[in-house]
N, C-alpha and C positions, 0 to 999 in steps of 0.2 A: 504494500500500500504506500502511496506517496504522501508527502507531508500535506499537500493540499487536501487530499481525501481525509486524512486524519483530522485536519482542521475543520472540515465540513461536518464530519461525524461528531466532533466535540461541540461545535456550534449548535448542531441539532439537539444534542443531549442537554446542553445548557438551556436552550430555549424550552425544551420539554420540561426541565426541572422548574424553570420560572413559571410555566403554565400550571404545573402541579401546585406550586406555592400559592399562586393567585387563586386557583380553584379551592384550595383548602381554606383560605381566608374568606372567600365568598360563601362557601357552605357554612362556615362558622357564623358569619354575619347573619345569614338567613335563619340559622338555628336560634341565635340570640333574639332575633326579631320575633320568631314564633313563640319562644318560651316566655319572653318578658313583655311582648307586645309593643316594643319600642325599636326604632331604628338605631344603628350605631351612633349617628350624630346626636340623636335625642339622649341616648345613654351617656354619651360623652358630656353633654350639657349637665345632666344630673350629677355626674362624677365631679365636674368642675365646681358646681355649687356645694356638693357634699364636702369637698376638700378645702373649700374657701374658709378663711378665718370667719368665725361666727356664722358659718354656712350662709353667707350672703355675698353676692358678686354682681358687679355691674355688667350689663350686656357687652360693653366695649372690651372690658378685660377678658370676659369669656371668649369673645371672638378671637382675641390674640392667643389665648391659652389653647384653644382647640383648632387654631389655624384655619378659620373660615372668615368670611366677610361679615361685617355687622348686619347686613341685610339678611344673610343666611341665619344668623342668630335670632333675628327678629321673627322669621318664619318658624323656626324650631320652637322658640319660646312661646309663640302664639299657640302652637299645637299643645305644648306641655301645660300651659295655663288652662286650655279647654279640657284637657284630660284630668285636671285637678292635681297635677304633680308638682307644680311650682306656683309661686305667687310673685307678682310684681309689687314692690313696696317703695314708698317714697320716705325719705328722711324728713322729719319735721324741720330740721335746720336748713334743708335745701330741697324744696319740693321739685326742683328740676331734675334731680338725680334719682334714677331708678335702680333698685337693687333686686336681684332675683334670689328667692329663698325656696328651699324645699318644703313642701307640705308633708304631713305625716304619711300620706299615701305615696308621695314621691320618694320619701326615705325608704318605705317598704319595698317599692319597685327597685330601688337602687340596691338594697340589701339582698334581695332575692335573685339578682342577676347572676346568670351562670358564670362559671370560671372562664375568663377570656382565653382565647387560643394561645396568646403569647405567654400566659402564666406557666404552662407546662414546658413551653419552648425555653423560657428563661431558666427554669430548673435544670433542664438537660444541658443547656449552654453553660451554666455555672459549674456543672459537673466536669466539664472539659478542663484540661490544663490551660494555662495562660497562652502558651504558644499556639495551641489549636484555635483558641478564640481569636487571637491576633491574625492568624492565617485566614480564618473565615471572614473576619472584618475587612481585611485587605482585599480579598477576592470580591466581596460584595461591593466595596467602594469602587473597585475597578469596573464591575458590571454597571453600576450607576453612571460612571463616566462614559462607558462605551455606549450606553443608551441615551446619553445626553440629558440625563434626568437630574443633574445637580441643581438646576434652577427651580425645580419643583418644590424644594423646601421640605421641612419636616412634616410628618403626618402624626396626628395625635395618637397616643397609645393609651388603651384602657388597661389599668393594672388590676391585680386580683387580690383575693384573700383579705388581709388586714389593710387593704387599700394602700399597699406599699408603693412608694414612689420610685421610679426608675431614675438612675443618675442622668444628668444632662449629657447630650452627645458631646464628644470631644470638640473643642474649638468654640464651645458656647460660653 
């Protein structure tokens, strides 16, 4: 076999692996939606409020935290208010400012959410030694560059269990 055909076979297997990863994430997202009755963005909003100091958060800060536009947050929060999962509140000291808070029902939805896909992934990844993790990270960063996806920015991550926070990405 020539180097070119080896490269083509490797490229095919890499693309196949990426499709498997994407499909796994999509299936998990659908499972989450059917079990909790919320979309991933809605659950991310609940998470952001639940982890905010005093469980209150402005829509603008939430948009930054979950990496969506303020308009998207408005649409999501409108639906969450209608579902009785969050409330919009004004502070007496500044009626112009709106804060989002979880309702009791919203807290119950958040508490019963299934384990996120990445929770088990993180456990398995942490079991690897440092050099293996560094190798995987380097390879994935190369894939991101090859796909021209650097400018897409970060994607929010839903953490699991005791609402553990992931460390910020390097360079942040």
